[in-house]
C-alpha positions as CSV (number, residue, x, y, z in Angstrom):
1,M,15.2,31.5,-23.8
2,P,15.3,29.3,-20.6
3,R,18.7,28.7,-19.2
4,L,19.8,25.1,-19.6
5,N,22.7,23.2,-18.0
6,K,23.3,19.5,-17.4
7,D,25.6,19.9,-14.3
8,M,24.0,21.1,-11.0
9,T,24.9,20.1,-7.5
10,P,22.0,19.8,-5.0
11,S,22.0,22.2,-2.1
12,E,20.7,19.3,0.0
13,R,20.6,15.5,-0.4
14,G,18.9,13.3,2.1
15,R,17.4,9.9,2.7
16,L,14.3,8.8,4.6
17,F,12.9,5.5,5.6
18,V,9.4,4.6,4.6
19,G,7.6,1.4,3.8
20,G,10.7,-0.7,4.4
21,A,12.8,1.4,2.0
22,L,15.4,4.1,2.1
23,L,14.3,6.7,-0.4
24,E,16.8,9.4,-1.6
25,Y,15.8,13.0,-2.4
26,N,17.6,16.0,-3.7
27,I,16.9,19.7,-3.2
28,Y,18.0,22.5,-5.5
29,G,17.5,26.2,-5.2
30,H,16.0,28.3,-2.4
31,G,12.8,29.9,-3.7
32,D,9.8,30.7,-1.6
33,E,7.6,28.3,-3.6
34,T,8.4,24.6,-4.1
35,V,8.3,22.4,-7.2
36,L,8.2,18.6,-6.8
37,L,9.7,16.8,-9.8
38,L,8.7,13.2,-10.3
39,H,10.5,11.1,-12.9
40,G,9.4,8.2,-15.1
41,N,9.7,4.4,-14.8
42,G,13.2,3.0,-14.5
43,E,14.8,6.4,-14.4
44,D,16.0,8.8,-11.7
45,H,15.6,12.5,-11.0
46,E,18.6,13.4,-13.3
47,I,16.3,13.2,-16.3
48,F,15.3,16.8,-15.3
49,N,18.9,18.1,-15.2
50,A,18.6,20.3,-18.2
51,M,15.6,22.0,-16.7
52,L,16.9,22.5,-13.2
53,P,18.8,25.8,-13.7
54,A,15.8,27.6,-15.1
55,L,13.5,26.2,-12.4
56,T,15.8,27.1,-9.6
57,E,16.0,30.7,-10.6
58,K,12.7,31.2,-8.7
59,Y,11.7,27.9,-7.1
60,R,13.0,25.5,-4.5
61,V,13.0,22.2,-6.4
62,I,12.6,18.8,-4.6
63,A,13.7,15.9,-6.8
64,P,13.4,12.4,-5.3
65,D,14.4,9.1,-6.8
66,S,11.2,7.0,-6.8
67,R,11.0,3.7,-4.9
68,G,13.1,1.0,-6.5
69,Q,14.8,3.5,-8.9
70,G,17.9,5.6,-8.9
71,H,19.4,5.6,-5.4
72,S,16.2,4.5,-3.7
73,D,15.5,1.0,-2.4
74,L,12.5,-1.1,-3.5
75,G,11.5,-1.8,0.1
76,D,9.3,-4.6,1.5
77,V,5.8,-3.4,0.3
78,T,4.0,-4.0,-3.0
79,L,5.1,-1.5,-5.6
80,D,2.2,0.4,-7.2
81,Y,1.4,4.0,-8.1
82,D,-0.6,4.5,-4.9
83,R,2.4,3.5,-2.9
84,M,4.6,6.0,-4.8
85,A,2.0,8.7,-4.2
86,D,2.1,7.9,-0.5
87,D,5.9,8.1,-0.6
88,A,5.7,11.5,-2.2
89,A,3.2,12.7,0.5
90,F,5.4,11.4,3.2
91,L,8.5,13.2,1.8
92,L,6.6,16.5,1.6
93,A,5.3,16.1,5.2
94,R,8.8,15.3,6.5
95,L,10.2,18.3,4.7
96,G,7.4,20.5,6.0
97,V,6.2,21.4,2.4
98,D,2.7,22.7,1.9
99,E,1.1,23.1,-1.6
100,P,4.0,22.4,-3.9
101,H,3.7,22.7,-7.7
102,V,3.9,19.1,-8.9
103,V,5.6,18.3,-12.2
104,G,5.5,14.7,-13.2
105,F,6.8,12.8,-16.3
106,S,5.3,9.5,-17.4
107,D,5.1,7.3,-14.2
108,G,5.8,10.5,-12.3
109,A,2.8,12.1,-13.9
110,I,0.6,9.2,-12.8
111,T,2.1,9.5,-9.2
112,G,1.5,13.3,-9.3
113,L,-2.1,12.8,-10.4
114,L,-2.8,10.3,-7.6
115,L,-1.1,12.7,-5.1
116,A,-3.7,15.3,-6.1
117,L,-6.5,12.7,-6.0
118,L,-5.6,11.0,-2.7
119,Y,-4.3,14.0,-0.8
120,R,-6.9,16.8,-1.4
121,G,-5.5,20.3,-0.8
122,L,-1.9,19.2,-0.8
123,V,-1.0,20.2,-4.4
124,K,-1.0,23.8,-5.7
125,S,-0.7,23.0,-9.4
126,L,-0.2,19.9,-11.5
127,T,1.8,19.4,-14.6
128,L,1.4,16.1,-16.3
129,I,3.9,15.2,-19.1
130,G,3.1,12.0,-21.0
131,C,0.5,10.7,-18.5
132,N,-1.9,7.8,-18.8
133,L,-4.9,6.8,-16.7
134,F,-4.8,3.0,-17.5
135,P,-2.4,0.7,-19.5
136,A,-4.6,0.8,-22.7
137,G,-3.7,4.5,-22.9
138,I,-0.3,3.4,-24.2
139,T,-0.1,2.4,-27.9
140,F,-0.3,-1.3,-28.5
141,P,3.1,-1.8,-30.1
142,V,4.8,-0.2,-27.1
143,R,2.8,-2.4,-24.7
144,L,3.8,-5.4,-26.7
145,T,7.5,-4.4,-26.3
146,M,6.9,-3.9,-22.6
147,L,5.4,-7.4,-22.4
148,G,8.5,-8.9,-24.0
149,E,10.7,-7.1,-21.6
150,Y,8.6,-8.3,-18.7
151,L,8.8,-11.9,-19.8
152,R,12.6,-11.7,-20.3
153,H,13.1,-10.3,-16.8
154,L,10.7,-12.8,-15.4
155,A,12.8,-15.6,-16.8
156,L,16.0,-14.1,-15.4
157,S,14.6,-12.9,-12.1
158,P,15.5,-16.1,-10.1
159,F,19.1,-15.5,-10.9
160,S,19.4,-11.7,-10.8
161,G,18.1,-9.2,-8.3
162,E,18.4,-6.5,-11.0
163,S,16.1,-8.5,-13.3
164,E,13.6,-9.0,-10.5
165,R,13.6,-5.2,-9.9
166,K,13.0,-4.6,-13.6
167,R,10.3,-7.2,-13.7
168,I,8.4,-5.4,-10.9
169,L,8.8,-2.0,-12.6
170,T,7.7,-3.3,-16.0
171,G,4.9,-5.3,-14.6
172,M,3.5,-2.2,-12.9
173,M,3.3,-0.4,-16.2
174,L,1.5,-3.4,-17.8
175,S,-1.1,-3.8,-15.1
176,E,-1.6,-0.2,-13.8
177,P,-2.8,2.4,-13.2
178,H,-6.6,2.2,-12.9
179,I,-7.7,5.8,-12.7
180,S,-11.3,6.6,-13.7
181,P,-11.6,9.7,-16.0
182,K,-14.7,10.7,-13.9
183,S,-12.6,10.9,-10.8
184,L,-10.5,13.7,-12.4
185,S,-13.4,16.1,-11.9
186,S,-12.4,16.3,-8.2
187,V,-8.9,17.6,-9.0
188,A,-9.6,21.2,-8.2
189,V,-6.2,22.6,-9.0
190,P,-4.8,24.2,-12.2
191,S,-3.5,21.5,-14.4
192,L,-1.2,21.5,-17.4
193,V,-1.3,18.5,-19.7
194,I,1.6,18.0,-22.1
195,A,2.5,15.2,-24.6
196,G,4.7,14.8,-27.7
197,E,3.3,14.7,-31.2
198,H,4.6,11.1,-31.5
199,D,4.2,10.1,-27.9
200,V,3.7,6.5,-26.8
201,I,0.5,7.8,-25.1
202,K,-2.4,7.7,-27.5
203,A,-3.4,11.2,-28.6
204,R,-7.1,10.5,-27.8
205,H,-6.0,9.4,-24.3
206,T,-4.2,12.7,-23.7
207,D,-7.4,14.5,-24.9
208,L,-9.4,12.4,-22.4
209,I,-7.2,13.5,-19.5
210,A,-7.3,17.2,-20.5
211,E,-11.1,17.1,-21.0
212,S,-11.7,15.3,-17.7
213,L,-9.7,17.8,-15.6
214,P,-11.8,20.8,-14.6
215,S,-9.1,23.5,-15.0
216,T,-6.6,22.5,-17.5
217,E,-4.4,23.6,-20.4
218,K,-3.2,21.1,-23.0
219,H,-0.2,21.4,-25.3
220,I,1.2,19.0,-27.8
221,I,4.9,19.5,-28.6
222,P,5.5,19.0,-32.4
223,H,8.2,16.6,-33.7
224,A,8.6,15.0,-30.3
225,G,8.2,11.6,-28.7
226,H,7.6,10.5,-25.2
227,G,10.9,11.5,-23.5
228,L,10.2,15.2,-23.4
229,P,12.4,16.2,-20.4
230,M,15.4,14.8,-22.4
231,E,14.3,15.5,-25.9
232,K,12.7,18.9,-25.6
233,P,13.6,20.6,-22.3
234,E,13.5,24.1,-23.8
235,E,10.0,23.6,-25.2
236,L,8.8,22.2,-21.8
237,L,10.2,25.1,-19.9
238,K,8.5,27.6,-22.2
239,L,5.2,25.9,-21.2
240,I,5.8,25.1,-17.6
241,L,7.5,28.4,-16.3
242,P,4.6,30.7,-17.4
243,F,2.1,28.2,-16.0
244,L,3.8,28.1,-12.6
245,E,4.1,31.9,-12.6
246,K,0.4,32.3,-13.4
247,N,-0.6,29.9,-10.7
248,G,1.9,30.9,-8.0
């Protein structure tokens, strides 16, 4: 069984300036191969805490806080998924990392997929947890709830910087991404597609992603929702660790 623990101290913590923002990153472990962990919307890298001990037994793990989230600034550029993919590529370049394994959850999965699409040859393998290609890939009730949150933060944003930040983050999920399924045929790296049985991502949308990637495995975790890194870290590790080992 994978080793789990919720308390790990990074071996290195740093910040870099890009696109008008200071972005924080954390490095765990000292393996020869690198895993880049990308978290979901409105979260920070600590959603992966339960998975870090098992991952760091073999891998060097880079876990940034994405732009406008965690300890990273929003910056002075428009926030979108392409921008976040650019941020990830810039971080990897600054750290001198070639061909990392990318593991992304939710928004981080979208960012990881765009990283593979926009920066050919950069990614060694791609793990997508709860990913969508466009907003309609999310179930309608959840999108309706997101719209309510967006409108609430829109009303409060003139009076609250925090509400303005949340308005931007929620608005991004409502209006983006716009990834063509046909474009996935150019992702020439091994891919692992994972979703929960009761995910907010429509089952047929997860199928579409898996069918559109040329070299992929798909797994649906039973009795699970969207928040798999927190809900089912053991089940995720049982899928991800053998995949990374096989494609190392």
